[in-house]
C-alpha positions, 0 to 999 in steps of 0.5 A: 500500500502506498501512502499519500500524505494529506495536507491542508491546502486552504481554508475557505471564508464564505461571504455574501459579497467579496467585499464583505468577506474581505473586510471580515478577514481584515477586521479579524486578522488585521490584513486583507486578502487580495488578488484572486480571480473568477471561477467562470463555470461556478459563477463565483470569484475569490480573494486570497491570503497566503498564510504559511508554507503554501497554505492560504485563506480563500474568501469566496462569494457569488460573482454578480457579474457572472453569466451562465456558460452557454454550453452548461445546460442545467445550471451548475451548483456553485462551489461550497454550496453557496446556492443552498438555502441553508448556506444563504441563511447562514450568510445573512449573519455574515461571512464565516469559516465554512470549509477546509480543503485538503491536498494529496501529494502523490508520488511522481511516476 
C-alpha cells in the first residue's frame, strides 16, 4: 500500500459579497486578502491570503457579474454550496469559516 500524505491546502471564508468577506478577514486578522480571480463555470470569484508554507485563506462569494456558460445546460451548483438555502441563511449573519480543503501529494511516476 502506498501512502499519500494529506495536507491542508486552504481554508475557505464564505461571504455574501467579496467585499464583505474581505473586510471580515481584515477586521479579524488585521490584513486583507487580495488578488484572486473568477471561477467562470461556478459563477463565483475569490480573494486570497497566503498564510504559511503554501497554505492560504480563500474568501469566496457569488460573482454578480457572472453569466451562465452557454454550453452548461442545467445550471451548475456553485462551489461550497453557496446556492443552498441553508448556506444563504447562514450568510445573512455574515461571512464565516465554512470549509477546509485538503491536498494529496502523490508520488511522481
